[in-house]
N, C-alpha and C positions, 0 to 999 in steps of 0.2 A: 330596205325599202320595198323590195319585191314582196316579202312576207306581209308587210303592212297593207299593200295594195290588194293582195289576194284576200286577206282577212276582211277588209272592208267590202270587197265584192261579195263574199260569202254571206256576210251579215245582211247585205242588201238594203241597209237602212242608214248607212254612214255617209255623211257628206264627204266630198273630196276636200282634202286639206283641213284636217281638224285643227281647231283653234286652241291655243294654250290658255286663253283667258276668256271670260264671258262678260257680256254687257248686262246692266240692270234693265230688265224688261218693263215696259209700261203696257198694261192690259188696256186694249181699246175699250172705251166706255160704251155702254149700251146705246145703240142708235148712232154710233160713230160710223165713219166711212170705211172702216177696216174690220167690220164684223166682230168676231171673238178673238182676233189675233193679238198676240203680244208683240209690240214693236219695240225695237231697241235702237240705240245709237242716237246721234244728234239729228234732230229734224232740220231739214233744209241745208244739210252739209253739201249736197250736190244739186244740180239742176238738170231736169229732163225737158226735152222738147215734146210736148204732149198735144193731142188734138183739142182737148177741152181744158182750159186753165184750171188748175187745182185738182184735176181728176185723171187717174190712170185708167184708160180704156182698155179692157182686156176681154178675153173670151175663153170658154172652157167646154169640154165635152162632158156634160153632166146629164144623168147621174154617172158617178165614177166609183170605182172601188180602189182599195189600196191605201186610203188615207190621204190622197193628193188633194181631193176636193170632197168635203163632207156635206152631203145634201142630195135629195132626190130631184130637186128642181133648182133653177138659178136663184129663185127667191129664198129658198131654204139654205143655200150655201153660204156659210159665214166663217168657215175656217178649213183647215187642211194644209198639208205641207207645201204644196205649190201655191195655194191661195195666200197663205201667210208669208211665203217668200215674196210674192208680188207686193203684199201690204208693206213689208219691211223696205223694199226698194222704193215704193211710193213715199213712205214716211221719211226716209233719208234724203229724198229729193224734194221734201217740203210740200208734198201734195196732201190734200185733205181727205180724199176718198178714192174708191175704185168703182168703176162701172163695169159690171160683169154681164156678158151676153152668152148665149148658147152657140156652139159651133161643133162640127164633127171633126174627129181627128184626121180623117181623110182629106177634108177641105184644108186644114192647116198644112198638111204635108204637101198638098198640091199647090200651095201658094194662093188659095182662093178663099182666104178668111175675111176678105172685105176690109173695112176700116177699123184699125186698132193700133194701140201703142206698142204693146208687147203681150206675149202669151207664154205661160209656163204650163206644160202639158206632158210631163215625162217624155220629152221629145229628143230622140237620139240625134246627135250631131253626125252628119255624113257629108262628104264632098258634093254629092248630088243635090242634097237639100240646100246646101250653101249656095248653089247656083241660082235658086229662086227666092231664098230667104236670107236674112242676116241672123246669125246665131251667136250667142254669147260664149264666153269661156265655159267649160263644163262645171256644173255644180253638184253632180251626183253620178256615181258609177253603179251599174246594175249587173246582176246575173240574169240569165234567162230561166224562167220557171217552166217546168213541164207539168201541165195540168191534165189530169186524167179522171175517168170515172172510178169511184171507189171500187177496189178489188181488181183493177185492171192488171194485165200481164205485161204492160210496157216497162222496159228496162233500158239501161244505157246501151246494152248490146243489141237490142232489136228496134230501137227507136227509128232508125233510118228506114226500116222496112214497114213501118206503120203508117196509117193514114193520119196526116198532120193537118191541123187547122191554124190559121193566123187571122188577126184582125187587119182589115184593109187600111193601108197607109202606114203600117208599122214596118220595121226592118226585118221581121222574123222570117219572111218569105226568103229573103236573101241568105239568111243563116241556114235555113233548112236545105236550100238548094246547094249551098256550099258544102254541106255535109254529105251530099250524094244520096238524098232520099230516093227511094225506088218507086214511090207513088206520087202522083201529082198533088201538090199542096192545095188545100181548099182555103179560099179567102172569103171572110165574112164581113158584112158591112159595119158591124158594131161588136163591142165586147159582149153584150148580152146575147147576141146571136151566136157568137163563138162558144160561150158557156153552154148554151142550149144544145149546140151540136155535140159537145163532149158528153153532156148528161144523157142525150138520146142515143149515143153510139154512132152518130153520123161520122164523127172522126174519132180516132183512138186517143189522140193527145192534142193539146193546144199549147202553143208557145207564146209566152208574154213576159213582160217585166216580172221578176220574181215577186216583188211586193204586191203587184196586182193579181198574179196567179194565186198566191197564198191567201190573199184577202177574199178572192172569189171562192176558194175552197172553204174558208172559214165561215162564209155566209151561206153555204149551200146545204146546210142541215145534213151533212154527212154524205151527200151525193158525190162530191168531188174531192180530190186530194192532189197535193203536189208531191210527186215521187222523186223528183230530182231537180237540180239546178246546174246550169252550164256556164262556165266562165266565158265572158265576152269582152269586147272592147267598147261596149255601149257606154257612152257618157251623155248625160242630158244637158241641154242648154236652153236658155231663154230665147224664144222666137221673136223676131222683129221684122217688119216689112223690109224688103230689099231697098237699100239706100238710106236706112234709118240713121239719124244723127245721134242716137242714144247708145250705140254699141259700146263705145269706150267708157261712158259713164256707168252703164250697167255692169261692165266688167270690173270697174273700180269698186262699186258697191258690193258685188259678189265677193271680191277679195276681202273686203272688210267683214262681211257676214261670216266668211270662213274663219278669218283670223280671230274674231272675238267670240266664236263658239255659237253664234245665233243659228247658223245653218244646221249644224249638227243637232242643236236642241230641237229645232223644228222637226227634223227627221225622226229623232228619238221619240218625240211626243206624239206625232201623228201616224207615222208608219209602223212603228213597233206594235202599237196597240191594235192596229188593223190586221196584222199578220195572223194572230191567233196561234203562233208557234214560235219556237226558237229556230232562227234560220240555220244555226249550226247543226241542228238535228236532221236537216235534209241533205241527202247525199250529193256530193259534187261529182257530176258526170263529165267524162271526156268522150265526145262522140266524133271527134275529128279523125 
């Protein structure tokens, strides 16, 4: 079991709890409420308490990298691993469409996302976040990617002495401090700002979800690279407002999506393509 968990973490694209069987997917028709997503399972098997009848109201920090949401704007976003996860939850709850609006990751983490039913935003489950938000059971386990400027001298041995940057609202500041970094960690308001800081040399390395870091490097025209990945206890959950009536139902749907292979298929389809590399080719670092 331990080997299986570590292998999944290194891959960075494998859902927790791989299914032994798969469901026959239905591709959402053009103009449908679920964009380009393939939805599986029985429609209306479950019931959700939603703001607008027939609609799943959600938000995302777009543009995004890593294959979680594909699109430079909300209007262009029609698929991605997290987008289609929500589409499948909505489908199995008998809903007809999703309403997607823009939000920053920091606002979600602070519990200031406004009115919504649920959000999937590679959001790490922590006790502190659970105090202000309701979080589902985990649906994804991630490693931490170390993103640097091409040709950097950052290594597993000297990372803690380097200037490190993280995105505001993420958990990577806590990880860096726990490793005993010798310089103050810089916090940037967005992923784009963090990437720019690495490219310009403002920071030596950025810490982020491995899939996001690898995708950023893949899209950088050779400016950036991921030189290492670090095992962590990061598990992503679906975010809901505190006191939501939907937590139990969402957990039941997630369990079904894991068991029938839908969740794994989404991650293989959207995340693997975005990485631009074989995760197993990136060295596993121990910086503790």
